[in-house]
C-alpha positions in Angstrom: 12.1 34.8 18.8 13.2 35.8 22.2 11.2 38.7 23.8 14.3 40.6 24.5 15.1 40.8 20.9 14.1 44.1 19.7 13.1 45.5 16.1 13.7 49.1 15.7 11.5 50.7 12.9 12.5 54.1 11.7 9.4 56.0 9.9 8.6 59.3 8.6 4.9 60.2 8.6 3.6 56.5 9.1 4.3 56.0 12.7 0.5 55.0 13.4 0.4 52.2 11.1 3.9 51.0 12.1 3.0 51.5 15.9 -0.1 49.2 15.4 1.8 46.5 13.4 4.8 46.5 15.9 2.5 46.4 18.9 1.0 43.2 17.6 4.4 41.7 17.0 5.9 42.9 20.3 8.5 45.3 18.5 9.6 48.7 19.7 9.0 51.5 17.7 11.2 54.7 17.2 9.2 57.6 15.7 11.6 60.4 16.1 13.8 61.7 13.4 17.4 60.6 12.5 20.0 63.1 11.9 22.5 62.3 9.0 26.0 63.0 9.8 27.1 66.4 8.3 28.7 66.0 5.0 30.8 68.6 3.2 30.0 68.5 -0.6 32.5 69.8 -3.3 32.0 73.0 -4.6 30.5 72.9 -8.0 32.9 74.2 -10.9 31.7 77.1 -13.1 29.5 75.5 -15.5 30.6 76.1 -19.3 28.1 76.4 -22.2 29.6 73.9 -24.8 26.5 74.0 -27.1 28.4 75.9 -29.6 30.5 72.7 -30.0 27.5 70.5 -30.5 25.9 73.1 -32.8 29.2 73.0 -35.0 29.4 69.4 -35.0 25.6 69.0 -36.2 26.4 71.6 -38.9 29.4 69.3 -40.0 27.0 66.5 -40.3 24.8 68.5 -42.5 27.6 69.6 -44.8 28.9 66.0 -45.1 25.3 64.6 -45.8 24.8 63.6 -49.3 21.4 61.9 -49.0 19.5 60.2 -46.1 21.9 57.8 -44.5 24.8 58.6 -46.8 27.8 60.9 -45.7 31.2 61.7 -46.9 33.6 61.4 -44.2 35.9 64.4 -45.2 35.3 68.3 -45.4 37.4 71.2 -46.6 41.0 70.7 -47.6 40.7 67.0 -46.5 37.8 66.3 -48.9 40.1 67.6 -51.8 43.2 65.8 -50.7 41.7 62.4 -50.0 41.0 60.1 -52.8 37.2 59.7 -53.2 37.0 62.6 -50.5 33.5 63.9 -51.8 32.1 60.4 -52.3 29.9 58.5 -49.8 31.8 56.8 -47.1 31.0 54.1 -44.5 32.9 55.5 -41.8 31.3 58.8 -42.6 27.9 57.3 -42.2 29.1 55.3 -39.1 30.3 58.6 -37.6 27.2 60.5 -38.3 25.1 57.8 -36.7 27.0 57.8 -33.6 27.1 61.6 -33.4 23.4 62.0 -33.9 22.8 59.3 -31.2 25.3 61.0 -28.8 23.6 64.5 -29.3 20.0 63.3 -28.9 19.4 64.1 -32.5 19.0 60.4 -33.8 16.7 60.0 -36.9 13.3 59.3 -36.0 11.7 58.6 -39.4 11.8 54.9 -40.6 13.0 55.7 -44.0 15.8 57.6 -42.8 16.8 54.8 -40.2 16.4 52.2 -43.1 18.6 54.3 -45.2 21.5 54.3 -42.5 21.1 50.6 -41.9 21.3 49.8 -45.8 24.3 52.1 -46.3 26.3 50.3 -43.5 25.1 46.7 -44.4 26.1 47.3 -48.0 29.8 47.4 -46.8 29.6 43.7 -45.5 31.4 41.0 -47.8 28.7 38.3 -48.3 31.5 35.7 -48.2 33.5 36.5 -45.4 31.0 38.6 -43.3 33.7 41.3 -42.7 33.4 45.0 -43.3 36.2 47.0 -45.0 37.8 50.4 -44.9 40.7 52.2 -46.7 42.1 53.7 -43.4 41.5 50.7 -40.8 41.9 47.1 -40.8 39.0 44.7 -41.4 38.7 44.0 -37.5 38.5 47.8 -36.7 35.8 48.2 -39.6 33.7 45.2 -38.8 33.5 46.2 -35.2 32.8 49.9 -35.9 30.0 48.9 -38.4 28.3 46.4 -36.1 28.4 48.8 -33.4 26.6 51.5 -35.5 24.0 48.9 -36.8 23.3 48.2 -33.1 22.0 51.8 -32.7 19.3 51.1 -35.1 18.6 47.6 -33.4 20.0 46.1 -36.7 22.6 43.4 -37.4 24.9 42.5 -40.2 23.1 40.6 -43.1 25.6 37.7 -43.1 27.6 35.7 -40.4 31.0 37.0 -39.5 32.5 33.8 -41.1 35.8 35.6 -41.2 36.1 35.6 -37.5 34.6 32.1 -36.7 38.0 30.7 -36.3 38.3 32.8 -33.3 35.4 30.8 -31.6 37.4 27.5 -32.0 39.4 26.1 -29.0 42.6 28.4 -28.5 41.4 30.6 -31.4 40.8 34.0 -29.4 43.9 33.1 -27.1 46.1 32.6 -30.2 45.1 36.0 -31.5 45.6 37.9 -28.4 49.0 36.1 -27.8 50.3 37.0 -31.0 49.4 40.8 -30.9 52.5 43.1 -30.9 52.0 44.4 -27.5 55.4 45.7 -27.3 55.8 48.0 -30.1 52.2 48.6 -31.4 49.9 48.2 -28.7 47.6 51.0 -29.9 46.7 49.6 -33.3 46.7 46.2 -32.4 43.9 46.8 -30.1 41.8 47.1 -33.1 42.4 43.5 -33.6 42.4 42.1 -30.0 39.4 44.4 -28.9 37.6 44.7 -32.3 37.5 41.0 -32.5 35.3 40.6 -29.3 33.4 43.7 -30.0 32.4 42.6 -33.6 31.3 39.2 -32.5 29.6 40.5 -29.5 27.6 43.3 -31.5 26.6 40.7 -34.1 25.5 38.2 -31.3 27.9 35.7 -32.1 29.8 35.6 -29.0 28.8 32.6 -26.9 29.0 33.1 -22.9 31.8 30.4 -22.7 33.8 32.2 -25.3 33.4 35.5 -23.6 34.7 33.7 -20.4 37.8 32.6 -22.3 38.6 36.1 -23.6 38.2 37.7 -20.3 40.2 35.0 -18.6 43.0 35.8 -20.8 42.8 39.5 -20.2 42.6 38.9 -16.4 45.8 36.8 -16.4 47.8 39.4 -18.6 46.7 42.8 -17.1 49.9 44.3 -15.5 49.5 44.8 -11.8 51.9 47.7 -11.6 50.2 50.0 -14.3 46.8 48.2 -14.8 47.3 48.2 -18.5 47.8 45.2 -21.1 50.0 43.4 -21.6 52.1 42.6 -18.7 55.8 42.3 -19.4 55.6 44.7 -22.6 55.6 48.0 -21.1 58.3 50.6 -20.4 58.8 50.0 -16.8 59.5 46.4 -17.7 62.9 47.6 -19.1 62.2 45.8 -22.4 63.8 47.4 -25.6 61.7 49.0 -28.2 58.4 49.5 -26.0 56.0 51.9 -27.2 55.5 55.1 -25.4 53.5 54.8 -22.3 50.5 56.3 -23.6 50.2 53.8 -26.4 49.7 51.2 -23.8 47.0 53.1 -22.1 45.1 54.1 -25.3 45.3 50.4 -26.3 44.1 49.4 -22.9 41.0 51.8 -23.4 39.7 49.2 -26.1 39.8 46.5 -23.7 38.2 48.5 -20.8 35.1 49.2 -22.9 34.8 45.6 -23.6 34.8 44.9 -19.9 32.2 47.5 -19.3 29.9 46.2 -22.2 30.0 42.7 -20.7 29.9 43.9 -17.1 33.3 42.1 -16.2 35.6 43.3 -13.4 38.9 44.8 -13.9 41.7 43.1 -12.1 43.6 46.2 -11.2 41.6 49.2 -11.5 43.5 51.3 -9.0 46.6 50.9 -10.9 45.1 51.9 -14.2 43.9 55.2 -12.4 47.6 55.7 -11.1 48.7 55.3 -14.8 46.0 57.6 -16.4 46.8 60.4 -13.7 50.3 60.2 -14.7 49.6 61.0 -18.3 48.6 64.7 -18.0 50.6 65.4 -15.0 53.7 64.3 -16.8 52.7 65.4 -20.1 53.1 62.0 -21.9 50.6 62.8 -24.4 49.2 66.0 -25.8 45.5 66.3 -24.9 42.8 68.5 -25.3 44.0 70.8 -28.4 41.6 69.5 -31.2 39.2 66.6 -32.3 40.6 63.0 -31.9 40.3 59.9 -29.8 43.1 60.3 -27.3 40.9 62.3 -25.0 38.1 59.7 -24.6 40.9 57.1 -24.4 42.4 58.8 -21.5 39.3 59.9 -19.7 37.7 56.6 -19.8 40.6 54.9 -18.2 39.9 57.2 -15.2 36.1 57.2 -15.0 35.5 53.6 -15.6 38.1 51.9 -13.2 36.9 54.4 -10.7 33.4 53.1 -10.7 34.8 49.7 -9.5 37.2 50.9 -6.8 36.9 54.6 -6.0 40.7 55.1 -5.9 41.9 58.7 -5.6 38.5 60.0 -6.3 39.1 63.6 -5.4 42.1 63.8 -7.3 40.3 62.2 -10.4 37.6 64.6 -10.2 40.0 67.7 -9.8 41.9 66.4 -12.8 39.0 66.1 -15.0 37.3 69.3 -14.1 40.5 71.0 -15.0 40.9 69.2 -18.2 37.2 69.6 -19.1 37.7 73.3 -18.6 40.7 73.3 -20.8 39.3 71.2 -23.6 36.2 73.2 -23.8 38.0 76.5 -24.1 40.3 75.0 -27.0 37.2 73.6 -28.9 35.1 76.6 -28.2 37.9 78.7 -29.8 38.2 76.5 -32.6 34.7 76.6 -33.7 34.5 80.3 -33.3 37.6 80.8 -35.4 37.8 78.2 -38.2 35.6 77.9 -41.3 35.6 73.9 -41.0 36.4 73.1 -37.4 36.0 69.4 -38.0 37.3 68.1 -41.2 36.9 64.4 -40.6 33.6 63.0 -39.1 35.6 60.1 -37.7 37.8 62.0 -35.3 34.9 64.4 -34.5 33.0 61.1 -33.2 35.7 60.7 -30.7 35.4 64.3 -29.6 31.8 64.0 -28.9 32.3 60.9 -26.9 35.0 62.5 -24.8 32.7 65.5 -23.9 29.8 63.0 -23.3 31.8 61.1 -20.5 33.1 64.3 -19.2 29.6 65.6 -18.9 28.3 62.4 -17.4 31.1 62.2 -14.8 31.1 66.3 -13.9 27.3 66.9 -13.7 26.5 70.5 -13.9 29.9 71.6 -15.4 29.4 71.2 -19.0 26.0 72.6 -20.4 24.3 71.2 -23.7 20.9 71.9 -24.7 20.2 68.1 -24.6 22.4 65.8 -22.3 25.1 63.9 -24.3 25.0 60.1 -24.4 28.1 58.1 -24.6 27.9 55.5 -27.5 29.8 53.0 -25.5 27.4 52.7 -22.9 25.0 51.5 -25.6 27.5 48.9 -27.1 31.3 48.4 -27.4 33.5 50.0 -29.8 34.4 53.5 -31.1 
């Protein structure tokens, strides 16, 4: 090393030791202070106490609980209207597990955890390895149940034989290519994303197969909207395309698979542009009650933003404004209605939305315990 080459060491409180070391090596030592450039931090929004919403959610679980690990899905009028509405329901059990995890109230006793696992596992077909539900297809049910089992560090009792064909050459590509991306992108995402999530959560998704899955999605993400599938969206001028938000809500499912597998999105900035359009142009009603649209929309802002930082200030302002409106609507709902959450499944979506908003907007939404997004643990909701 040439003597003219200099090494500068910036230190706080350790100048003596560093000076001695530097003297031996011929380095120069700077022992002063360094002033960081002035930064203008955004003003913190007024904080909102949303604990009444969480308290109401936990009371809903208590009202739906039949025994350890056994829950109905429906409450109030929905319980009487639905066939078997008062009976134990796998989706009720799954939603309860998700909500308890998200709110920091996950069961601690081994007996209760075992009861949850046994209830969920009992829904699996020994022959096909698939799970079932009267309100969703087997792809959704299998992904939903394997995701819930993961919370307990458990897996299905039987291999997912009914999905094994997707692991064959061109298997997953054929499934994805054959989905109705034009007219039914939202429900079809339960197949396109649920197939990956189910195999991933069950430990049956080889790395090479995952590469094939994400390679197909990489090629098919639309560069204009950042959504899937290119060539099938309203801006393409094709007849019969589903409403714009349906394409975004569908894409949400593929985004959480990317996040779970630590894969990059090809066009994250375009997805942010699309998501910002939704609320500004009133393309979908958001924030009026329990459901999944809110987490679908918010996640398509927050997670692409982590990759590129595109329009950060606008995204933050939009989510602050939405979080305030959503909180007020749900606080009014729990204060006024005897059964504010008649469906545990949609309540699960609501808690997930608040978990994502609370994480993105630190200090704005207050709860007794910080909320955790179940999608940060494993894919599917």
